[in-house]
N, CA, C and O atoms as a Tinker XYZ file with bonds, in Angstrom:
   536  protein
     1  N    103.488000   75.281000  107.465000    73     2
     2  CA   102.236000   75.067000  106.758000    64     1     3
     3  C    102.201000   73.609000  106.317000    63     2     4     5
     4  O    103.168000   73.099000  105.752000    81     3
     5  N    101.094000   72.952000  106.576000    73     3     6
     6  CA   101.029000   71.546000  106.207000    64     5     7
     7  C    100.822000   71.391000  104.693000    63     6     8     9
     8  O    100.341000   72.302000  104.018000    81     7
     9  N    101.191000   70.236000  104.193000    73     7    10
    10  CA   101.190000   69.982000  102.754000    64     9    11
    11  C     99.793000   70.063000  102.143000    63    10    12    13
    12  O     99.634000   70.543000  101.021000    81    11
    13  N     98.787000   69.599000  102.871000    73    11    14
    14  CA    97.420000   69.626000  102.346000    64    13    15
    15  C     96.944000   71.067000  102.152000    63    14    16    17
    16  O     96.353000   71.403000  101.126000    81    15
    17  N     97.210000   71.914000  103.154000    73    15    18
    18  CA    96.822000   73.326000  103.042000    64    17    19
    19  C     97.592000   74.012000  101.915000    63    18    20    21
    20  O     97.012000   74.763000  101.131000    81    19
    21  N     98.901000   73.752000  101.837000    73    19    22
    22  CA    99.727000   74.349000  100.774000    64    21    23
    23  C     99.205000   73.944000   99.405000    63    22    24    25
    24  O     99.165000   74.768000   98.492000    81    23
    25  N     98.811000   72.703000   99.252000    73    23    26
    26  CA    98.282000   72.235000   97.969000    64    25    27
    27  C     96.980000   72.957000   97.616000    63    26    28    29
    28  O     96.797000   73.397000   96.481000    81    27
    29  N     96.082000   73.075000   98.588000    73    27    30
    30  CA    94.818000   73.772000   98.345000    64    29    31
    31  C     95.057000   75.254000   98.036000    63    30    32    33
    32  O     94.402000   75.817000   97.158000    81    31
    33  N     95.975000   75.876000   98.741000    73    31    34
    34  CA    96.295000   77.278000   98.499000    64    33    35
    35  C     96.895000   77.462000   97.109000    63    34    36    37
    36  O     96.540000   78.399000   96.394000    81    35
    37  N     97.799000   76.574000   96.731000    73    35    38
    38  CA    98.428000   76.663000   95.406000    64    37    39
    39  C     97.410000   76.494000   94.285000    63    38    40    41
    40  O     97.465000   77.203000   93.281000    81    39
    41  N     96.491000   75.562000   94.454000    73    39    42
    42  CA    95.443000   75.358000   93.445000    64    41    43
    43  C     94.535000   76.587000   93.381000    63    42    44    45
    44  O     94.134000   77.005000   92.295000    81    43
    45  N     94.214000   77.159000   94.526000    73    43    46
    46  CA    93.383000   78.362000   94.559000    64    45    47
    47  C     94.061000   79.524000   93.847000    63    46    48    49
    48  O     93.427000   80.247000   93.078000    81    47
    49  N     95.337000   79.699000   94.104000    73    47    50
    50  CA    96.081000   80.788000   93.462000    64    49    51
    51  C     96.223000   80.549000   91.961000    63    50    52    53
    52  O     96.163000   81.492000   91.173000    81    51
    53  N     96.408000   79.310000   91.573000    73    51    54
    54  CA    96.462000   78.985000   90.151000    64    53    55
    55  C     95.126000   79.323000   89.479000    63    54    56    57
    56  O     95.102000   79.858000   88.371000    81    55
    57  N     94.026000   79.010000   90.152000    73    55    58
    58  CA    92.716000   79.316000   89.565000    64    57    59
    59  C     92.516000   80.826000   89.446000    63    58    60    61
    60  O     91.945000   81.293000   88.460000    81    59
    61  N     92.975000   81.590000   90.425000    73    59    62
    62  CA    92.916000   83.052000   90.309000    64    61    63
    63  C     93.737000   83.531000   89.126000    63    62    64    65
    64  O     93.290000   84.379000   88.353000    81    63
    65  N     94.946000   82.983000   88.984000    73    63    66
    66  CA    95.833000   83.398000   87.897000    64    65    67
    67  C     95.211000   83.098000   86.543000    63    66    68    69
    68  O     95.277000   83.928000   85.635000    81    67
    69  N     94.611000   81.930000   86.395000    73    67    70
    70  CA    93.995000   81.566000   85.115000    64    69    71
    71  C     92.774000   82.455000   84.839000    63    70    72    73
    72  O     92.575000   82.898000   83.708000    81    71
    73  N     91.961000   82.714000   85.865000    73    71    74
    74  CA    90.801000   83.580000   85.681000    64    73    75
    75  C     91.193000   84.992000   85.273000    63    74    76    77
    76  O     90.598000   85.561000   84.358000    81    75
    77  N     92.179000   85.554000   85.938000    73    75    78
    78  CA    92.664000   86.893000   85.607000    64    77    79
    79  C     93.262000   86.895000   84.205000    63    78    80    81
    80  O     93.045000   87.827000   83.431000    81    79
    81  N     94.014000   85.850000   83.883000    73    79    82
    82  CA    94.602000   85.713000   82.548000    64    81    83
    83  C     93.524000   85.761000   81.466000    63    82    84    85
    84  O     93.701000   86.429000   80.447000    81    83
    85  N     92.415000   85.062000   81.678000    73    83    86
    86  CA    91.365000   85.010000   80.661000    64    85    87
    87  C     90.793000   86.396000   80.359000    63    86    88    89
    88  O     90.532000   86.727000   79.203000    81    87
    89  N     90.602000   87.200000   81.400000    73    87    90
    90  CA    90.090000   88.556000   81.189000    64    89    91
    91  C     91.101000   89.384000   80.404000    63    90    92    93
    92  O     90.744000   90.033000   79.421000    81    91
    93  N     92.353000   89.364000   80.833000    73    91    94
    94  CA    93.382000   90.139000   80.145000    64    93    95
    95  C     93.633000   89.607000   78.734000    63    94    96    97
    96  O     93.979000   90.377000   77.837000    81    95
    97  N     93.463000   88.313000   78.532000    73    95    98
    98  CA    93.625000   87.727000   77.196000    64    97    99
    99  C     92.608000   88.327000   76.228000    63    98   100   101
   100  O     92.960000   88.730000   75.119000    81    99
   101  N     91.352000   88.384000   76.651000    73    99   102
   102  CA    90.318000   88.949000   75.779000    64   101   103
   103  C     90.606000   90.419000   75.515000    63   102   104   105
   104  O     90.423000   90.889000   74.392000    81   103
   105  N     91.053000   91.151000   76.528000    73   103   106
   106  CA    91.394000   92.560000   76.317000    64   105   107
   107  C     92.564000   92.702000   75.342000    63   106   108   109
   108  O     92.578000   93.617000   74.519000    81   107
   109  N     93.536000   91.809000   75.432000    73   107   110
   110  CA    94.666000   91.845000   74.493000    64   109   111
   111  C     94.234000   91.505000   73.080000    63   110   112   113
   112  O     94.645000   92.162000   72.123000    81   111
   113  N     93.407000   90.478000   72.948000    73   111   114
   114  CA    92.910000   90.100000   71.616000    64   113   115
   115  C     92.040000   91.196000   71.020000    63   114   116   117
   116  O     92.052000   91.395000   69.805000    81   115
   117  N     91.291000   91.907000   71.845000    73   115   118
   118  CA    90.471000   93.022000   71.381000    64   117   119
   119  C     91.328000   94.067000   70.677000    63   118   120   121
   120  O     90.910000   94.646000   69.675000    81   119
   121  N     92.513000   94.304000   71.195000    73   119   122
   122  CA    93.416000   95.292000   70.594000    64   121   123
   123  C     93.881000   94.860000   69.209000    63   122   124   125
   124  O     94.193000   95.701000   68.367000    81   123
   125  N     93.929000   93.555000   68.973000    73   123   126
   126  CA    94.427000   93.030000   67.701000    64   125   127
   127  C     93.285000   92.742000   66.733000    63   126   128   129
   128  O     93.363000   93.098000   65.557000    81   127
   129  N     92.235000   92.104000   67.217000    73   127   130
   130  CA    91.145000   91.643000   66.355000    64   129   131
   131  C     90.118000   92.742000   66.085000    63   130   132   133
   132  O     89.653000   92.901000   64.956000    81   131
   133  N     89.769000   93.495000   67.119000    73   131   134
   134  CA    88.791000   94.587000   66.988000    64   133   135
   135  C     89.472000   95.906000   67.331000    63   134   136   137
   136  O     89.081000   96.604000   68.267000    81   135
   137  N     90.486000   96.225000   66.563000    73   135   138
   138  CA    91.347000   97.366000   66.845000    64   137   139
   139  C     90.557000   98.660000   67.003000    63   138   140   141
   140  O     90.841000   99.447000   67.907000    81   139
   141  N     89.583000   98.891000   66.152000    73   139   142
   142  CA    88.800000  100.137000   66.231000    64   141   143
   143  C     88.046000  100.229000   67.557000    63   142   144   145
   144  O     87.932000  101.313000   68.129000    81   143
   145  N     87.536000   99.109000   68.046000    73   143   146
   146  CA    86.863000   99.103000   69.354000    64   145   147
   147  C     87.843000   99.489000   70.454000    63   146   148   149
   148  O     87.535000  100.324000   71.305000    81   147
   149  N     89.015000   98.884000   70.434000    73   147   150
   150  CA    90.023000   99.176000   71.452000    64   149   151
   151  C     90.452000  100.640000   71.394000    63   150   152   153
   152  O     90.694000  101.255000   72.432000    81   151
   153  N     90.547000  101.199000   70.195000    73   151   154
   154  CA    90.899000  102.613000   70.047000    64   153   155
   155  C     89.829000  103.495000   70.695000    63   154   156   157
   156  O     90.157000  104.478000   71.359000    81   155
   157  N     88.555000  103.149000   70.505000    73   155   158
   158  CA    87.463000  103.907000   71.128000    64   157   159
   159  C     87.519000  103.804000   72.649000    63   158   160   161
   160  O     87.270000  104.787000   73.347000    81   159
   161  N     87.846000  102.618000   73.167000    73   159   162
   162  CA    87.968000  102.435000   74.611000    64   161   163
   163  C     89.088000  103.318000   75.150000    63   162   164   165
   164  O     88.899000  104.011000   76.150000    81   163
   165  N     90.239000  103.305000   74.509000    73   163   166
   166  CA    91.377000  104.106000   74.958000    64   165   167
   167  C     91.036000  105.592000   74.931000    63   166   168   169
   168  O     91.409000  106.338000   75.836000    81   167
   169  N     90.333000  106.012000   73.900000    73   167   170
   170  CA    89.950000  107.411000   73.774000    64   169   171
   171  C     88.919000  107.793000   74.834000    63   170   172   173
   172  O     89.045000  108.829000   75.486000    81   171
   173  N     87.900000  106.951000   75.002000    73   171   174
   174  CA    86.819000  107.263000   75.917000    64   173   175
   175  C     87.180000  107.180000   77.390000    63   174   176   177
   176  O     86.734000  108.004000   78.189000    81   175
   177  N     87.989000  106.184000   77.756000    73   175   178
   178  CA    88.286000  105.980000   79.176000    64   177   179
   179  C     89.607000  106.595000   79.620000    63   178   180   181
   180  O     89.739000  107.024000   80.767000    81   179
   181  N     90.580000  106.640000   78.723000    73   179   182
   182  CA    91.904000  107.113000   79.111000    64   181   183
   183  C     92.274000  108.438000   78.461000    63   182   184   185
   184  O     93.309000  109.021000   78.783000    81   183
   185  N     91.427000  108.922000   77.541000    73   183   186
   186  CA    91.722000  110.184000   76.855000    64   185   187
   187  C     92.913000  110.091000   75.922000    63   186   188   189
   188  O     93.556000  111.099000   75.629000    81   187
   189  N     93.211000  108.884000   75.451000    73   187   190
   190  CA    94.367000  108.675000   74.571000    64   189   191
   191  C     93.898000  108.346000   73.157000    63   190   192   193
   192  O     93.033000  107.494000   72.961000    81   191
   193  N     94.472000  109.022000   72.190000    73   191   194
   194  CA    94.193000  108.710000   70.790000    64   193   195
   195  C     95.413000  108.008000   70.210000    63   194   196   197
   196  O     96.477000  108.609000   70.064000    81   195
   197  N     95.249000  106.740000   69.886000    73   195   198
   198  CA    96.367000  105.954000   69.365000    64   197   199
   199  C     96.012000  105.428000   67.981000    63   198   200   201
   200  O     94.842000  105.255000   67.641000    81   199
   201  N     97.033000  105.184000   67.206000    73   199   202
   202  CA    96.834000  104.665000   65.852000    64   201   203
   203  C     96.564000  103.163000   65.912000    63   202   204   205
   204  O     96.874000  102.506000   66.906000    81   203
   205  N     95.985000  102.628000   64.839000    73   203   206
   206  CA    95.783000  101.171000   64.793000    64   205   207
   207  C     97.089000  100.393000   64.954000    63   206   208   209
   208  O     97.107000   99.341000   65.593000    81   207
   209  N     98.170000  100.898000   64.385000    73   207   210
   210  CA    99.463000  100.210000   64.491000    64   209   211
   211  C     99.931000  100.142000   65.943000    63   210   212   213
   212  O    100.409000   99.104000   66.399000    81   211
   213  N     99.794000  101.239000   66.655000    73   211   214
   214  CA   100.194000  101.255000   68.068000    64   213   215
   215  C     99.295000  100.328000   68.880000    63   214   216   217
   216  O     99.768000   99.613000   69.763000    81   215
   217  N     97.999000  100.342000   68.579000    73   215   218
   218  CA    97.068000   99.494000   69.323000    64   217   219
   219  C     97.389000   98.015000   69.108000    63   218   220   221
   220  O     97.400000   97.235000   70.060000    81   219
   221  N     97.647000   97.637000   67.880000    73   219   222
   222  CA    98.002000   96.238000   67.592000    64   221   223
   223  C     99.308000   95.875000   68.285000    63   222   224   225
   224  O     99.449000   94.772000   68.814000    81   223
   225  N    100.257000   96.796000   68.283000    73   223   226
   226  CA   101.533000   96.547000   68.970000    64   225   227
   227  C    101.318000   96.369000   70.467000    63   226   228   229
   228  O    101.930000   95.499000   71.086000    81   227
   229  N    100.442000   97.199000   71.053000    73   227   230
   230  CA   100.118000   97.042000   72.470000    64   229   231
   231  C     99.483000   95.681000   72.735000    63   230   232   233
   232  O     99.788000   95.029000   73.733000    81   231
   233  N     98.603000   95.261000   71.840000    73   231   234
   234  CA    97.955000   93.957000   71.988000    64   233   235
   235  C     98.951000   92.817000   71.938000    63   234   236   237
   236  O     98.880000   91.891000   72.746000    81   235
   237  N     99.867000   92.876000   71.007000    73   235   238
   238  CA   100.892000   91.828000   70.892000    64   237   239
   239  C    101.771000   91.823000   72.137000    63   238   240   241
   240  O    102.076000   90.763000   72.685000    81   239
   241  N    102.179000   93.012000   72.583000    73   239   242
   242  CA   102.976000   93.103000   73.814000    64   241   243
   243  C    102.233000   92.550000   75.009000    63   242   244   245
   244  O    102.810000   91.857000   75.847000    81   243
   245  N    100.934000   92.864000   75.087000    73   243   246
   246  CA   100.119000   92.366000   76.187000    64   245   247
   247  C    100.050000   90.846000   76.159000    63   246   248   249
   248  O    100.161000   90.203000   77.203000    81   247
   249  N     99.868000   90.265000   74.983000    73   247   250
   250  CA    99.790000   88.803000   74.887000    64   249   251
   251  C    101.107000   88.146000   75.297000    63   250   252   253
   252  O    101.102000   87.119000   75.975000    81   251
   253  N    102.223000   88.727000   74.891000    73   251   254
   254  CA   103.526000   88.177000   75.286000    64   253   255
   255  C    103.712000   88.251000   76.802000    63   254   256   257
   256  O    104.172000   87.297000   77.430000    81   255
   257  N    103.347000   89.393000   77.376000    73   255   258
   258  CA   103.422000   89.572000   78.826000    64   257   259
   259  C    102.527000   88.558000   79.541000    63   258   260   261
   260  O    102.908000   87.998000   80.568000    81   259
   261  N    101.334000   88.329000   78.989000    73   259   262
   262  CA   100.385000   87.410000   79.605000    64   261   263
   263  C    100.878000   85.970000   79.640000    63   262   264   265
   264  O    100.527000   85.210000   80.543000    81   263
   265  N    101.687000   85.597000   78.660000    73   263   266
   266  CA   102.261000   84.245000   78.678000    64   265   267
   267  C    103.117000   84.082000   79.934000    63   266   268   269
   268  O    103.010000   83.080000   80.641000    81   267
   269  N    103.963000   85.072000   80.204000    73   267   270
   270  CA   104.799000   85.012000   81.411000    64   269   271
   271  C    103.932000   85.002000   82.659000    63   270   272   273
   272  O    104.210000   84.261000   83.602000    81   271
   273  N    102.884000   85.820000   82.674000    73   271   274
   274  CA   101.996000   85.883000   83.837000    64   273   275
   275  C    101.307000   84.546000   84.081000    63   274   276   277
   276  O    101.349000   84.029000   85.198000    81   275
   277  N    100.676000   83.980000   83.063000    73   275   278
   278  CA    99.906000   82.752000   83.282000    64   277   279
   279  C    100.812000   81.571000   83.630000    63   278   280   281
   280  O    100.371000   80.625000   84.283000    81   279
   281  N    102.055000   81.620000   83.205000    73   279   282
   282  CA   102.996000   80.568000   83.577000    64   281   283
   283  C    103.589000   80.789000   84.971000    63   282   284   285
   284  O    104.316000   79.941000   85.487000    81   283
   285  N    103.269000   81.933000   85.568000    73   283   286
   286  CA   103.763000   82.229000   86.911000    64   285   287
   287  C    105.211000   82.660000   86.940000    63   286   288   289
   288  O    105.890000   82.505000   87.955000    81   287
   289  N    105.685000   83.201000   85.836000    73   287   290
   290  CA   107.082000   83.626000   85.739000    64   289   291
   291  C    107.246000   85.033000   86.310000    63   290   292   293
   292  O    106.354000   85.873000   86.186000    81   291
   293  N    108.391000   85.277000   86.932000    73   291   294
   294  CA   108.746000   86.603000   87.449000    64   293   295
   295  C    107.583000   87.201000   88.242000    63   294   296   297
   296  O    107.146000   88.325000   87.994000    81   295
   297  N    107.104000   86.419000   89.193000    73   295   298
   298  CA   105.891000   86.769000   89.938000    64   297   299
   299  C    105.946000   88.144000   90.591000    63   298   300   301
   300  O    104.940000   88.854000   90.603000    81   299
   301  N    107.091000   88.533000   91.130000    73   299   302
   302  CA   107.176000   89.855000   91.767000    64   301   303
   303  C    106.822000   90.966000   90.785000    63   302   304   305
   304  O    106.196000   91.956000   91.165000    81   303
   305  N    107.213000   90.808000   89.545000    73   303   306
   306  CA   106.982000   91.842000   88.528000    64   305   307
   307  C    105.645000   91.639000   87.823000    63   306   308   309
   308  O    104.846000   92.571000   87.732000    81   307
   309  N    105.397000   90.434000   87.326000    73   307   310
   310  CA   104.191000   90.228000   86.515000    64   309   311
   311  C    102.917000   90.351000   87.339000    63   310   312   313
   312  O    101.938000   90.930000   86.868000    81   311
   313  N    102.906000   89.823000   88.549000    73   311   314
   314  CA   101.696000   89.893000   89.369000    64   313   315
   315  C    101.422000   91.328000   89.809000    63   314   316   317
   316  O    100.271000   91.764000   89.835000    81   315
   317  N    102.483000   92.059000   90.155000    73   315   318
   318  CA   102.311000   93.460000   90.532000    64   317   319
   319  C    101.839000   94.280000   89.327000    63   318   320   321
   320  O    100.955000   95.127000   89.464000    81   319
   321  N    102.415000   94.038000   88.164000    73   319   322
   322  CA   102.009000   94.769000   86.962000    64   321   323
   323  C    100.537000   94.527000   86.637000    63   322   324   325
   324  O     99.815000   95.459000   86.286000    81   323
   325  N    100.099000   93.287000   86.752000    73   323   326
   326  CA    98.685000   92.967000   86.509000    64   325   327
   327  C     97.804000   93.730000   87.490000    63   326   328   329
   328  O     96.783000   94.293000   87.095000    81   327
   329  N     98.188000   93.754000   88.763000    73   327   330
   330  CA    97.410000   94.483000   89.764000    64   329   331
   331  C     97.347000   95.971000   89.422000    63   330   332   333
   332  O     96.269000   96.566000   89.442000    81   331
   333  N     98.484000   96.570000   89.113000    73   331   334
   334  CA    98.527000   98.010000   88.818000    64   333   335
   335  C     97.736000   98.327000   87.546000    63   334   336   337
   336  O     97.000000   99.313000   87.511000    81   335
   337  N     97.877000   97.515000   86.515000    73   335   338
   338  CA    97.128000   97.737000   85.277000    64   337   339
   339  C     95.622000   97.656000   85.531000    63   338   340   341
   340  O     94.856000   98.481000   85.032000    81   339
   341  N     95.207000   96.661000   86.304000    73   339   342
   342  CA    93.777000   96.530000   86.565000    64   341   343
   343  C     93.279000   97.630000   87.510000    63   342   344   345
   344  O     92.142000   98.083000   87.382000    81   343
   345  N     94.110000   98.056000   88.443000    73   343   346
   346  CA    93.752000   99.173000   89.315000    64   345   347
   347  C     93.499000  100.422000   88.477000    63   346   348   349
   348  O     92.494000  101.108000   88.666000    81   347
   349  N     94.404000  100.712000   87.560000    73   347   350
   350  CA    94.265000  101.880000   86.685000    64   349   351
   351  C     92.991000  101.761000   85.855000    63   350   352   353
   352  O     92.239000  102.727000   85.725000    81   351
   353  N     92.750000  100.586000   85.298000    73   351   354
   354  CA    91.550000  100.350000   84.496000    64   353   355
   355  C     90.282000  100.534000   85.331000    63   354   356   357
   356  O     89.317000  101.145000   84.872000    81   355
   357  N     90.285000  100.014000   86.538000    73   355   358
   358  CA    89.120000  100.113000   87.416000    64   357   359
   359  C     88.842000  101.561000   87.798000    63   358   360   361
   360  O     87.697000  102.011000   87.758000    81   359
   361  N     89.885000  102.285000   88.167000    73   359   362
   362  CA    89.701000  103.672000   88.583000    64   361   363
   363  C     89.344000  104.588000   87.409000    63   362   364   365
   364  O     88.670000  105.600000   87.597000    81   363
   365  N     89.789000  104.242000   86.215000    73   363   366
   366  CA    89.465000  105.073000   85.048000    64   365   367
   367  C     87.979000  104.993000   84.705000    63   366   368   369
   368  O     87.468000  105.829000   83.959000    81   367
   369  N     87.299000  104.012000   85.236000    73   367   370
   370  CA    85.865000  103.842000   85.000000    64   369   371
   371  C     85.027000  104.441000   86.123000    63   370   372   373
   372  O     83.840000  104.135000   86.235000    81   371
   373  N     85.618000  105.281000   86.945000    73   371   374
   374  CA    84.955000  105.764000   88.153000    64   373   375
   375  C     83.566000  106.340000   87.885000    63   374   376   377
   376  O     82.640000  106.099000   88.660000    81   375
   377  N     83.411000  107.087000   86.817000    73   375   378
   378  CA    82.120000  107.684000   86.494000    64   377   379
   379  C     81.020000  106.656000   86.319000    63   378   380   381
   380  O     79.857000  106.931000   86.617000    81   379
   381  N     81.372000  105.486000   85.843000    73   379   382
   382  CA    80.381000  104.421000   85.648000    64   381   383
   383  C     79.798000  103.937000   86.972000    63   382   384   385
   384  O     78.648000  103.501000   87.025000    81   383
   385  N     80.592000  104.013000   88.040000    73   383   386
   386  CA    80.122000  103.541000   89.343000    64   385   387
   387  C     79.102000  104.496000   89.962000    63   386   388   389
   388  O     78.370000  104.125000   90.879000    81   387
   389  N     79.062000  105.726000   89.455000    73   387   390
   390  CA    78.117000  106.707000   89.980000    64   389   391
   391  C     76.705000  106.497000   89.437000    63   390   392   393
   392  O     75.742000  107.080000   89.936000    81   391
   393  N     76.596000  105.660000   88.411000    73   391   394
   394  CA    75.297000  105.307000   87.827000    64   393   395
   395  C     75.218000  103.777000   87.786000    63   394   396   397
   396  O     75.202000  103.179000   86.710000    81   395
   397  N     75.168000  103.152000   88.962000    73   395   398
   398  CA    75.365000  101.702000   89.049000    64   397   399
   399  C     74.354000  100.856000   88.287000    63   398   400   401
   400  O     74.725000   99.831000   87.716000    81   399
   401  N     73.113000  101.250000   88.262000    73   399   402
   402  CA    72.105000  100.374000   87.669000    64   401   403
   403  C     72.115000  100.404000   86.147000    63   402   404   405
   404  O     71.485000   99.562000   85.508000    81   403
   405  N     72.816000  101.353000   85.567000    73   403   406
   406  CA    73.000000  101.371000   84.117000    64   405   407
   407  C     74.381000  100.864000   83.715000    63   406   408   409
   408  O     74.714000  100.810000   82.532000    81   407
   409  N     75.179000  100.493000   84.716000    73   407   410
   410  CA    76.551000  100.043000   84.454000    64   409   411
   411  C     76.932000   98.865000   85.347000    63   410   412   413
   412  O     78.047000   98.810000   85.866000    81   411
   413  N     76.016000   97.935000   85.522000    73   411   414
   414  CA    76.245000   96.829000   86.453000    64   413   415
   415  C     77.508000   96.029000   86.139000    63   414   416   417
   416  O     78.221000   95.623000   87.057000    81   415
   417  N     77.789000   95.802000   84.883000    73   415   418
   418  CA    78.943000   94.967000   84.535000    64   417   419
   419  C     80.274000   95.594000   84.952000    63   418   420   421
   420  O     81.257000   94.880000   85.152000    81   419
   421  N     80.313000   96.914000   85.085000    73   419   422
   422  CA    81.554000   97.558000   85.507000    64   421   423
   423  C     81.928000   97.169000   86.937000    63   422   424   425
   424  O     83.102000   97.217000   87.305000    81   423
   425  N     80.942000   96.786000   87.740000    73   423   426
   426  CA    81.229000   96.415000   89.119000    64   425   427
   427  C     81.990000   95.093000   89.224000    63   426   428   429
   428  O     82.539000   94.791000   90.284000    81   427
   429  N     82.036000   94.312000   88.169000    73   427   430
   430  CA    82.838000   93.080000   88.163000    64   429   431
   431  C     84.325000   93.395000   88.272000    63   430   432   433
   432  O     85.123000   92.520000   88.611000    81   431
   433  N     84.696000   94.621000   87.990000    73   431   434
   434  CA    86.103000   95.015000   88.093000    64   433   435
   435  C     86.605000   94.948000   89.540000    63   434   436   437
   436  O     87.780000   94.661000   89.771000    81   435
   437  N     85.729000   95.210000   90.509000    73   435   438
   438  CA    86.169000   95.255000   91.907000    64   437   439
   439  C     86.563000   93.890000   92.464000    63   438   440   441
   440  O     87.629000   93.787000   93.073000    81   439
   441  N     85.767000   92.839000   92.292000    73   439   442
   442  CA    86.248000   91.540000   92.782000    64   441   443
   443  C     87.480000   91.054000   92.025000    63   442   444   445
   444  O     88.332000   90.373000   92.594000    81   443
   445  N     87.575000   91.407000   90.734000    73   443   446
   446  CA    88.781000   91.021000   90.003000    64   445   447
   447  C     89.994000   91.778000   90.543000    63   446   448   449
   448  O     91.087000   91.220000   90.631000    81   447
   449  N     89.802000   93.037000   90.901000    73   447   450
   450  CA    90.900000   93.797000   91.504000    64   449   451
   451  C     91.334000   93.147000   92.817000    63   450   452   453
   452  O     92.527000   93.042000   93.102000    81   451
   453  N     90.359000   92.714000   93.610000    73   451   454
   454  CA    90.681000   92.006000   94.863000    64   453   455
   455  C     91.436000   90.709000   94.573000    63   454   456   457
   456  O     92.367000   90.356000   95.297000    81   455
   457  N     91.041000   90.005000   93.524000    73   455   458
   458  CA    91.740000   88.769000   93.142000    64   457   459
   459  C     93.178000   89.074000   92.726000    63   458   460   461
   460  O     94.097000   88.335000   93.080000    81   459
   461  N     93.374000   90.155000   91.980000    73   459   462
   462  CA    94.730000   90.545000   91.558000    64   461   463
   463  C     95.597000   90.869000   92.770000    63   462   464   465
   464  O     96.766000   90.488000   92.827000    81   463
   465  N     95.013000   91.579000   93.743000    73   463   466
   466  CA    95.750000   91.911000   94.959000    64   465   467
   467  C     96.083000   90.654000   95.759000    63   466   468   469
   468  O     97.213000   90.485000   96.215000    81   467
   469  N     95.099000   89.779000   95.926000    73   467   470
   470  CA    95.334000   88.540000   96.674000    64   469   471
   471  C     96.428000   87.702000   96.016000    63   470   472   473
   472  O     97.288000   87.152000   96.703000    81   471
   473  N     96.398000   87.606000   94.700000    73   471   474
   474  CA    97.412000   86.837000   93.983000    64   473   475
   475  C     98.790000   87.447000   94.207000    63   474   476   477
   476  O     99.762000   86.724000   94.424000    81   475
   477  N     98.879000   88.772000   94.154000    73   475   478
   478  CA   100.168000   89.416000   94.380000    64   477   479
   479  C    100.656000   89.195000   95.816000    63   478   480   481
   480  O    101.812000   88.831000   96.032000    81   479
   481  N     99.779000   89.415000   96.787000    73   479   482
   482  CA   100.188000   89.287000   98.185000    64   481   483
   483  C    100.571000   87.857000   98.552000    63   482   484   485
   484  O    101.418000   87.650000   99.420000    81   483
   485  N     99.957000   86.871000   97.903000    73   483   486
   486  CA   100.223000   85.465000   98.215000    64   485   487
   487  C    101.142000   84.797000   97.189000    63   486   488   489
   488  O    101.219000   83.570000   97.129000    81   487
   489  N    101.829000   85.594000   96.393000    73   487   490
   490  CA   102.637000   85.067000   95.280000    64   489   491
   491  C    103.680000   84.041000   95.712000    63   490   492   493
   492  O    104.010000   83.138000   94.943000    81   491
   493  N    104.193000   84.163000   96.913000    73   491   494
   494  CA   105.204000   83.201000   97.375000    64   493   495
   495  C    104.623000   81.814000   97.616000    63   494   496   497
   496  O    105.362000   80.832000   97.684000    81   495
   497  N    103.303000   81.730000   97.746000    73   495   498
   498  CA   102.640000   80.450000   97.960000    64   497   499
   499  C    102.062000   79.867000   96.677000    63   498   500   501
   500  O    101.481000   78.782000   96.681000    81   499
   501  N    102.229000   80.595000   95.586000    73   499   502
   502  CA   101.748000   80.151000   94.274000    64   501   503
   503  C    102.838000   79.272000   93.669000    63   502   504   505
   504  O    103.715000   79.752000   92.951000    81   503
   505  N    102.768000   77.989000   93.970000    73   503   506
   506  CA   103.874000   77.099000   93.624000    64   505   507
   507  C    103.714000   76.415000   92.271000    63   506   508   509
   508  O    104.662000   75.796000   91.787000    81   507
   509  N    102.549000   76.507000   91.654000    73   507   510
   510  CA   102.370000   75.914000   90.328000    64   509   511
   511  C    102.806000   76.913000   89.274000    63   510   512   513
   512  O    101.985000   77.504000   88.571000    81   511
   513  N    104.123000   77.090000   89.178000    73   511   514
   514  CA   104.709000   78.076000   88.283000    64   513   515
   515  C    105.875000   77.456000   87.525000    63   514   516   517
   516  O    106.337000   76.357000   87.832000    81   515
   517  N    106.325000   78.193000   86.536000    73   515   518
   518  CA   107.519000   77.794000   85.805000    64   517   519
   519  C    108.734000   78.268000   86.595000    63   518   520   521
   520  O    108.819000   79.441000   86.959000    81   519
   521  N    109.646000   77.392000   86.854000    73   519   522
   522  CA   110.849000   77.742000   87.598000    64   521   523
   523  C    111.955000   78.089000   86.595000    63   522   524   525
   524  O    112.288000   77.287000   85.723000    81   523
   525  N    112.507000   79.271000   86.729000    73   523   526
   526  CA   113.606000   79.713000   85.884000    64   525   527
   527  C    114.893000   79.573000   86.697000    63   526   528   529
   528  O    115.038000   80.183000   87.756000    81   527
   529  N    115.801000   78.781000   86.201000    73   527   530
   530  CA   117.073000   78.599000   86.895000    64   529   531
   531  C    118.031000   79.685000   86.445000    63   530   532   533
   532  O    118.108000   80.031000   85.266000    81   531
   533  N    118.761000   80.213000   87.420000    73   531   534
   534  CA   119.735000   81.285000   87.123000    64   533   535
   535  C    121.087000   80.704000   86.855000    63   534   536
   536  O    122.034000   81.442000   86.587000    81   535
């Protein structure tokens, strides 16, 4: 692969990573800042009733995980986890897709899911990352 193409690919993958990070960042902050909203989302979409303490803990854990993701650390694990988490989130909203014109914003989940998959599949070419020496 020539250097010019590798550079363009790396920049593209970095932009995907930052875009995906921004969405997950807001979702993580929602768990901490608007805890009651996040609790309603978990109850309505996932059928889970969690306490405010658990929700805030999930938000903090998500933010810590996101730091590793946005820095490109442990790509095999973090990129796959992001894909699986977003896949689960997208599929849990399946009922919304059956009424598309009243739920247009839910369809934004599909291109983001494709971006998560592309980032995972091309992770070896995502060179703008933090290198951890063993």
